[in-house]
N, C-alpha and C positions, 0 to 999 in steps of 0.2 A: 325313122330308127336306123339308117343305114345309109345317108347319102341316096336315097330312094331307089337305089339297085334292088334292094330285098322288096320292097314293095313291086316292083312289077313282075318277082315271081312267088308270087303267093299264090299260084293257080294249084314189179319184177317181183316189182313184186305180182305175180297174179293173185295170190290171196290179199284182199283188201282188209287185212283186220277184222273177219269177219266175228270175231267174240264182241270186237266194240262195236261193229256197223252194220246196217242193214241196208245197205245202198243197195239201190234200183237203178242201177247201170243206165239205161236208156229205157226204162221202162213209160209206162202209160202216165204214171202217177208224178213221180220227183227222183231227181237224183237226192235231195233232202229227206232220206227217209230213215231214221236211226234210234235204234233201241234205246240209248242213253245219252245225256248231255254229256260233251267234253268240249276241253279248253287245252289247248297246246299250243307254248310260244317258245321262242328264242332269244336271246339276250341282244337286244336289239344295241346294246353299246359296244359287242360286238363287231358291228360292219363297219366297213370301210365310210369315209365320208367324201369321195373324191367327185366331185361336180361333173356333169355332162361335158363335155365339150362341141363348139360346133363343128357340122362338116356338113356345106350346104344348108338345108333346111330340117333334115331330117336330125342332125346331131349324133352321137355315137353311144345309145343307151344301151345296147346290147352287151358293146367292150364296157363300156364303165358299170354296168351292173353288174358283170360278172367279176372284175377286179374289186368291188366293192363286197361280194360276197365270197370269193376266196379270203378276203382278209376275216370276214366272219369264221372262215375254216382256220386260218392259223390261229386264232384266238381259242377256238372251240377244241381244238386239235391239237395243240402246239407241240405235243410228242412226236406226231407223224408229220406235222407241216414247219415247223420251226426248231429241228433236232440244232444243238449247240448255238441255238439263236441266230439261224442260218434259216432266213426266208424262203424257202425252195419255192412257192408256187405266185408269189410276190416278191422277185429279186431288187423291187427297185422302191419299196414300199418305204415311207415316210413315218416313222412311230411320233414325230413331232405335231405333224398336221395329220396323220391317220389318211394318207390320200397315197396316189399309186398313177400320176400323170403317165409317166413312160411307158410302165407295162398294159394300160389302158390304150395306149395307143398301138402299142405292139400286138396288143390281142386283135384290135379293131382294122387298122392299117398296114403299119410295117413288118409285120411278121416277126418270128421267132423261131432262130435256131432253122430249119430245112422247109419251115411250115410257112405257107401264107396267113395273113391275117384274114378275120373274118369275113369282113366288106370286099377284100378282094375278089374272092372266091363268087362264083357265078352258079351255083345251085339254087334249090331252094331255101329260103331265111331259117326254116327248120333243120334240113339235113345239114346245111350249111356249118351252124351254130353245134349241133350236138359235136360234130366233126373237129369243128374248132377245139371245144373242150377237152374231147378225146386227144388232140395231137398236143395241146398246154400241157395236161396233166403227161404224156408221155415223154417229153421235151424237159418239163423241170424235175418232176417227182415218179419216175414208172415206179408201176407195181402200188402206189400208197392210194389209188382211188378206184372206185367203182361207180360208173355213170350209168342213169336210167334218162327214159326219154315217152314220154307220152303226145303223141301226133297222129293224123292222119298220116300215114307212111312210115313211121314210125317202126325200127327193127324190132321194137322193146314193146311196146303196148301200142297198136293202129287203131288209136283212137282220141277222141277228145279226152282231157284228164276230167276226173270226180274231184267231188268235196274228198270223197274219200282217201282217195291217191295223195292230194295236197297235204289231209290230215295226218297218213301216215307218214310221210317223209317227216313233218314236223315235230309228228310226237318220237320219231328217232332220230332229233334234233341234227338232220342233213340239209345240206346246203340246196334251196329249190329258187330256181330263177324259173319265170313264166312269161308267155308272150299273150298282148291284149290285142283286138283286131276291132274297130267299129264295124257292124255288120253292115254299114252303108259305104258301099264304095266309095259315093262322092266325099265322104270327110277325109278321106285318105289317112285313117289314122292306124298305126301299128305302132307298138311301144313293148318294152321289155320292164318287167319289175322283177321285185325279190321279194318272196314269202318271209312272211315272220312270226306270222299266228294264225291257226284257225279254230272258231268254236262253234259249236251248234247249241242249243238249248234244248230241253226238253220237248218244245212244240215245234224244233226243227227250225229254228229260224237262226240260219248261217252266217258266219263273218267271217272277214280274213283282214289279216295286218300286214302291211306290203311296206318296202323299201322305194321311192321311185327316185332312179338317178339325177332326175332332173331338181329334187331336192332333197338332196341324202343325207339330212341332218333332223329332218323330221319323219318321226314314225306315222303311217295313216293307220289307224285304229280301226278297229269295229265296221269297216266296211262290208255293207250287206249284198248277202250273194242270193241271187235267183237264178234260174234253171228256164232256159227257152231252148224247147228244141233238144234235148238232152245237152245243152251248152251250157255251161257256168258262165253267170255276167255279174258285172259290177259297175260302179257308176260314181263318176266323181276324181276320175285319171287325169291330173294334170294335160291341159292341151287340148281335150274332147270332155270336159266337166261335167256338161248337160246332157250326155248319151249312155247309154249302157253299152259298155265293150264286152266283146265276148274272149273267155278265157282259152286260147286255142293251140298252146302248147304249152309242157312241163318238161323242165329240165334239172334231173337232182345230181349232186356229188356227196359223195360220204366214204371216209377210210375204210381202209382193209387191215381188219375186220371190220363188218359195218356194225354201227353203235349196236342195231337190235341183237347180232350175232354176238357180240360181248355182253350182253347183258344176260344171253341165254346161256352162255358158255360159262360164264360167273357163277349163273345159279346151279348151274352143274357141277362144275369144280366143287362148290360150299355143299353142294347134296351129297358126293361122294365123300369129303372130308369127313363131314358129319358120320356116315356110315361107317368108315375105318376107326374113327374115335372112340366110339360105340362098342365095336368089335372089339377094338383093343383096351377098353375099360372091363368091358364081360370077360375078356380074357385076362383079365389081372396086369396086364404088359403097362 
């Protein structure tokens, strides 16, 4: 994932859409226990197509995956992230190729503004990642974005992510990167993917869709999810395709105000407008 350094250092919403989910977070039965079937997805065509590039044996999946997902934010929320046709969070984006190698290198290795790149930092993989995300948005687009994280030790949600967490962010069309780790240390597999969809049927069979920076133009769809000891796991990830790998961290970025807030505010405004209109009509105005 990161020139091997982070492998050595592996040692919001609090309401999880209760009306939609009956998630048993770490219960004796399963995380995958929902009242109703659901399916949420994002436009995969909005994601960037930057390929992972070499840095020793581990590549730079965290940096490349982040930049590809920032390109999603550009396309999903252009009024926030591309005002006056200026790409704030991907300043070196190439629209002709839908790639951004320069920003991926800066996010990962070269640094940006007064901040270090992700792989230059010496903390844990998870804390360094959320801090790099925060510094990136502070440097390029301050005040535009809310960040949240789910991992053991997170200041937001100090626990493993659940299927409800993943689904809630995709439902709101937020940007989500997630970490996967092979539970067998001998396999030395640690990778970053970008979430594009979450679904559970009436029988609580759940799947996710994602983008892999090692194959960014191909959407991996309907990937089955299982739960082992309270941890979400998936199988078939490039580089460790024969083994189940655990989802050990989730990170989300969304514009300010957040999409769900915009929907709520919009509904409230429409409701107030309707009341005022009825009053004016009753008064003959």
